[in-house]
C-alpha positions in Angstrom: -11.0 12.7 -0.5 -8.6 9.8 -1.1 -6.1 11.4 1.2 -8.8 11.9 4.0 -10.0 8.3 3.7 -6.5 7.0 3.9 -5.9 9.1 6.9 -8.9 7.6 8.7 -7.5 4.1 7.8 -4.1 5.0 9.1 -5.7 6.3 12.4 -7.7 3.1 12.7 -4.5 1.0 12.1 -2.7 3.1 14.8 -5.4 2.8 17.4 -6.8 -0.7 17.0 -4.5 -3.0 15.0 -1.9 -4.9 17.0 -0.5 -7.5 14.6 2.8 -8.4 12.9 2.0 -7.3 9.4 -0.7 -4.6 9.0 0.6 -2.1 11.6 4.4 -2.5 11.1 4.4 -3.0 7.4 1.2 -2.1 5.5 0.8 1.0 7.8 4.3 2.2 6.6 3.4 1.5 3.0 0.1 3.5 3.3 1.8 6.3 5.2 3.9 7.3 2.1 0.9 7.0 -0.1 -1.1 9.2 2.3 1.6 11.8 2.2 1.7 11.6 -1.5 -2.0 12.1 -1.8 -2.1 15.0 0.5 0.8 16.7 -1.4 -1.0 16.3 -4.7 -4.2 17.6 -3.0 -2.7 20.9 -1.7 0.1 21.6 -4.2 0.7 21.7 -7.9 3.4 19.0 -7.6 3.5 16.6 -10.4 3.7 12.8 -9.7 7.4 12.2 -9.6 8.3 15.3 -7.3 5.4 14.5 -4.9 6.3 10.8 -4.7 9.9 11.8 -4.0 8.8 14.3 -1.3 6.5 11.7 0.3 9.4 9.1 0.3 11.8 11.7 1.8 9.2 12.5 4.6 9.3 8.8 5.6 13.1 8.8 5.4 13.3 11.8 7.6 11.0 10.1 10.1 13.4 7.1 10.2 16.4 9.4 10.6 14.6 11.1 13.4 14.1 7.6 15.1 17.8 6.8 14.6 18.7 10.0 16.3 16.1 9.5 19.1 14.4 12.7 18.1 11.4 12.2 20.4 13.7 12.1 23.5 15.7 15.2 22.2 12.4 17.1 21.9 11.1 15.9 25.2 8.2 14.1 23.5 9.0 10.5 24.6 5.9 10.4 26.9 3.5 11.7 24.3 1.5 8.9 22.7 0.5 10.7 19.6 4.1 11.8 18.9 5.2 8.2 19.4 2.6 6.9 17.0 3.2 9.5 14.3 7.0 9.7 14.5 7.6 6.1 15.6 10.1 5.0 18.2 12.7 2.8 16.6 14.8 2.9 13.4 14.2 0.1 10.9 15.6 -0.6 7.4 12.3 -2.6 6.8 10.5 0.7 7.3 12.5 2.4 4.6 11.7 -0.6 2.3 8.0 -0.1 3.1 8.2 3.6 2.3 9.9 2.6 -1.1 7.1 0.2 -1.7 4.5 2.8 -1.0 6.2 5.3 -3.4 6.3 2.6 -6.0 2.7 1.8 -5.6 1.8 5.5 -5.9 3.8 5.7 -9.1 2.2 2.6 -10.6 -1.3 3.7 -9.6 -0.7 7.1 -11.3 0.7 5.4 -14.4 -2.4 3.1 -14.5 -4.7 6.2 -14.0 -2.7 8.0 -16.8 -1.7 11.0 -14.5 1.6 12.8 -14.8 
């Protein structure tokens, strides 16, 4: 349920938010948390492996941006692909993904999960 609700929030951010903080930074923080929650919902991964996997998904997205993956796949004109995969590499995005991973770990520690 948490993953689904966060997915809806991310969709709302992608469609309607055009600012200098929520969309570019908070959206990336939440993206890693979303992937983490989805992994925990559909796998038996424990906290640490799921957080690592979620962070690596974000990192792979950034590597794909650096390699211009959308152009290589012929998806540069596809709005959904551009929103999901992003269009430009940024170290700040990687920092946001790390922050999302840290928040997931802290939240799980607070909850007492392993």
